[in-house]
C-alpha positions as CSV (number, residue, x, y, z in Angstrom):
1,X,13.1,25.9,-39.1
2,X,9.6,25.6,-38.3
3,X,7.2,28.5,-38.2
4,X,4.0,28.7,-36.2
5,X,1.8,31.9,-36.1
6,X,-0.1,31.7,-32.4
7,X,-3.3,33.3,-33.6
8,X,-4.4,34.4,-30.3
9,X,-0.9,36.9,-30.5
10,X,-1.3,37.9,-33.9
11,X,-2.7,41.6,-34.8
12,X,-1.6,41.1,-38.5
13,X,0.8,44.5,-38.5
14,X,2.3,42.7,-41.6
15,X,6.0,43.6,-39.9
16,X,6.3,39.1,-40.7
17,X,5.1,39.5,-44.1
18,X,7.5,42.5,-44.8
19,X,10.9,40.6,-43.2
20,X,9.6,37.3,-45.1
21,X,7.0,37.4,-48.1
22,X,8.0,33.9,-49.4
23,X,6.6,32.7,-46.3
24,X,4.1,34.7,-44.8
25,X,1.1,36.5,-45.5
26,X,-1.9,37.8,-43.7
27,X,-5.3,36.8,-44.1
28,X,-7.6,39.3,-44.1
29,X,-10.9,37.6,-43.2
30,X,-9.3,35.9,-40.2
31,X,-7.1,39.0,-39.6
32,X,-3.5,37.0,-38.7
33,X,-0.6,35.6,-40.4
34,X,-0.2,32.8,-41.6
35,X,2.9,30.4,-43.1
36,X,2.3,30.0,-47.0
37,X,5.5,28.2,-46.9
38,X,7.8,26.5,-44.2
39,X,11.1,28.0,-45.0
40,X,13.7,26.0,-47.2
41,X,17.1,27.1,-45.8
42,X,19.5,29.8,-46.8
43,X,18.2,33.3,-47.3
44,X,14.3,31.9,-46.2
45,X,15.7,30.5,-42.9
46,X,17.7,34.5,-42.6
47,X,14.3,36.2,-43.6
48,X,12.3,34.2,-40.9
49,X,14.1,35.0,-38.2
50,X,14.4,38.1,-38.8
51,X,10.3,38.0,-39.1
52,X,10.1,36.2,-35.6
53,X,12.4,39.0,-34.3
54,X,10.4,41.5,-35.5
55,X,7.1,40.3,-34.5
56,X,5.8,43.2,-31.6
57,X,3.2,40.9,-30.0
58,X,5.5,37.4,-29.8
59,X,2.9,35.6,-31.8
60,X,5.2,34.7,-34.5
61,X,7.2,31.7,-33.6
62,X,10.5,29.0,-34.9
63,X,10.7,25.4,-33.5
64,X,14.1,25.1,-31.9
65,X,13.6,21.6,-32.1
66,X,12.8,21.5,-35.8
67,X,15.7,24.3,-36.4
68,X,18.2,21.6,-34.7
69,X,16.6,19.4,-36.7
70,X,17.3,20.6,-40.0
71,X,20.3,22.0,-39.3
72,X,22.3,18.5,-38.7
C-alpha cells in the first residue's frame, strides 16, 4: 500500500492520525497531514485503509496500483 496526502484537500482534522499513528502525523506548521512511514502490511495496512476511509475530505488516498503490486 502506498499512501498519499493531497495538501489541497487536507484540513489537518487529525482523524487519519487517530487511525494510523505509526504512519501519519499532522504537520502543525503546514496545517496538513503527512505520511511519516508507508505501511508495511498487516495491521498497518488495516489501520491506513481505515484512515483513508475516515478522511472527511478525501485528502488521504491509497494508490491502487501499489496495493496490487504489494499483494503479489
